[in-house]
C-alpha positions, 0 to 999 in steps of 0.5 A: 781153296789155295791159289793154284786151285782158284786159278784153275777154277778161273781158267775153267770159267774163262775157257767156257766163254772162249768161243764168244770172243766178240761178246766177251769184249763187251762183257769186259767193258761192262765189268769195269763197273762190276759192283754196279752190274751185280747191284742191277742183278740184285735189284732185278732179282728182288723185283721178281721175288726170286730166290736161287739156292747155292750150287753144289760144288761137287755135284754129289747130291742124294738120289732124291734130287734126280731132276737137279739138272733140268730146272732153269726157266723163264727170265731167271736165265738171263739174270743167271748169265748176267751174274756169272759173267759179271763175276768172271768179268771181274776176275778177268780184269783183275778186280779183287772181290772185296766184302761188298762184291762178295756179298753181291755175287751171292744174290743169284737169280732163281731158276738157275740150277747149278751142277758144279759150275755149269748150268742148263737153262731156257730163254725168255725174250722179254728181258731188257738186257739185249746185249746178253741175249746174243751171249745166251743164244750162243751159250745154248747153241754151243753148250759146254756139255753138249753130247756128253751129259752123263747119267750115273746109273747107280748099282748096288755094292755087289756090282762094284765096291763089294764085288771083290768080296764075292770073288776073293772072299777072305783074300779080298783085303790082301788084293786091294792094291791092284785087283780090288778098286779103290773106294775113291781114286786119288786117295788112300794108297793112290794118293799124291806122293808126299814131298819127302818121298820125292828125290830132288830131281823130281820135286818139280812134279810134286803137284801132280804125281800120284802112286796110281796104277794101270788097274785104276781105270774103273775107280778113276772113271767112276770118280770123275763121272760122279763129280762131273760138271756134265753129270745129269740126274735123269736118264731122259736128259742124258747123252750117255749112261755110265753103269757103275759096274767094275769089271776089273776084279772079274777080269783078274779072277782067272789069274788069281781065283779061277776055282772060286770064280767057277764056283760063283758062275751062277751069281756072276751070270745073274749080275750081267743078266740083271744089268742088261735089264737095268740098262733096258728098262732104266729101273733098279728093282732092289731093296736096300743092300745089306752088304751081305753078298749072299743075301744081296745076290739072292735078292737080286735073283728074286727081283729079276723076275720083277724087272723081266716084266718091265717094258723097254724104256724110251731112252733104250729104244733110241738106239738099243744101248749105244749110249751105255758105258761099261768099263774094264781096268784090265786088258781084253785078253784077261776079261775074255779068259774070265768069261770062259770060267763062267760058261762062256761069253754068250752065257754072260752077254747075248750079243744081239742084246749087248752089241751096241753097248760101249765096252771100254778097256785099257786096250782096244780091239775091233771085231776083226782083230779080237773075233770074240765078243765083247769088243773093247774100245781102247783108252790110255792106261792110267799113268802117274801124272794127274793135273787138276787144272789148266795151270797145272797142265801148263806147269807140267808142259814147262817142266818137261820142255826145260828138262835137261835129258842126259840119256838118249834112250832108256828101257825099264822092266823085267828081264824076260822074254823079248825084253832081256836081249834089249836090256842086255844090248843097252848094258853094253852101251854108255849111259849117255846112249842107253840106260836100263833099269831092271825091275826083277826081284824084291830089292829092285828100285821099282819095288822099293821106291815105286813109281817115282824111280821109273819116272825119274829115268824117263824124265832124264831120257829123250826116248823111252823104249816100251817093248811088248809085255803081256799085251802089245801096249804097256803103261810105260808108253803113256807114262813116257808121254806124260813126262816128255819122253818120246816112246819107242815101240817095236811096231804099230800094234802098240798104238793101233787100239788108240788111234780112233780116239786118243792118239791120232797120227801116232807116228808123229810122236812115236818111234817104231824100231824093232830093237835098241840099235835100230832105234839109236840109228833112227835117232842119229839120222833124224838129228836135233831138228827131227827130235824137236819136231817129234817132241813138240808133237808129243807135247800137243798130244800129252793132254789127251792121255792124262787123267785129270783129277776133275773136269778141266778146260782141256781135252784130257783122256776122260773128256776125249772119250766122252766126246767121241762116244757122244758123237757116235750116239748123236750120229746113231739117234734120229733127230738128235743134234750133233755137237759142233765138235763132232764135225771138227777134224782131229788136229794134224801135226 
């Protein structure tokens, strides 16, 4: 593990105990004699005859360990807490973990089962370490994963990574980049850009710039939740259930393969029919997949007869699906067009059955706005910037704050429809006022150099004009924020789908202007002080729109989504404790 990764992991540990500041002061004093503490823990462990297995860093275990998250019992909890806090305390006070200390910290009490670096436990009242009692009670009351313990509902490959083969058949391999999800996010064609691919002006972004796409939402969410420190292995312990179906290949089908999609209508409807009963019963009645689409579909259709007979699960009856999550990497408009190809949305989803399920997409629309089921909750488009820890986020913030920006405003895109006159206006102005980059044609810099060329223009601009495209919002809006460029949009339809969760008060860090000239006029009127105020607001919202590569001690796009959904679920379920953060007002700028 390199220094940055170790530092990020340390920051994560410190964040988790930040809410117990008074107790932490006691901990710091105790940690001055770190070796003694761990020695005490070791002796206590040995006297109780307990052995604790090592934790799994990735929390990516086989399905036969489904109850991994639920076994912390008795006095083992306090020893577990003591062990963790002695380790963190030692790090916090700058002590080096020498060989002796290293061997000591491997002696961990039994009855502490780890998921990544987190733990779940219960308290015994007879342990002599009284100062730990208060820490433990607070830790349990303010559980790090409260409201967002997620169960990953595994589904056969035909629902996710093999879905493209069913729809696109022999063309699937050619569509892998932007239609068919990556096996894992942040790998393969979506890996971090290599240093030799970066121009000198972008070298400072080397640790967190990736060649990712707006269509990677399915694979990013899947990647994060499979490895999440808040993942649990029992639906009974979960606040949320993520269903491993990728809607993006289906949503793209009406554009790329309408006839093939229509021909597969029966099979596609079977997928959704089967998924509903999996959500309802919590059972996956399916033989081992043979990775042959026809055989898998036939097996699924046969097993539908079995699963139809099963009763609703206790978890489903809590709120009839309000804790279930389904993700779509394309805009709702595309998905709704797809439903027409297979007989209409009602043939896929009976609204009375699916009405409580959380459909997630890169744009959001309410029932009143869309007037077509399903209704999608909007989350940010995945951009190109993906920090992996708090230190990388702080580095990113420092880079964008210190950057000298030589263009007042920029605009990037194809010269089509409403964009063409905007770009033509920009061409007539000095580069210091406005610069336009055309992305049309095979030799355009957007094609030949990809994401880094776009980001370089944004990094050198104070404001980035992001006109409407195929839908009101574009990926560039979020890329602009991630590199410190204040986005400019024609109207509030570009942001309204995100105001509920991720973009509170967008007018504080977004400029609304119908054209380039009006934008420049507003910029002149606000002056340098007005610009700095908007820029500072943008820096504060930046963490909420980036997709970190792993669980992080700040509210990134994934954490914000899970917390908001967790709050919604807690408010709908009787006798369920509402996490404390649900009652906190969103920060006002």
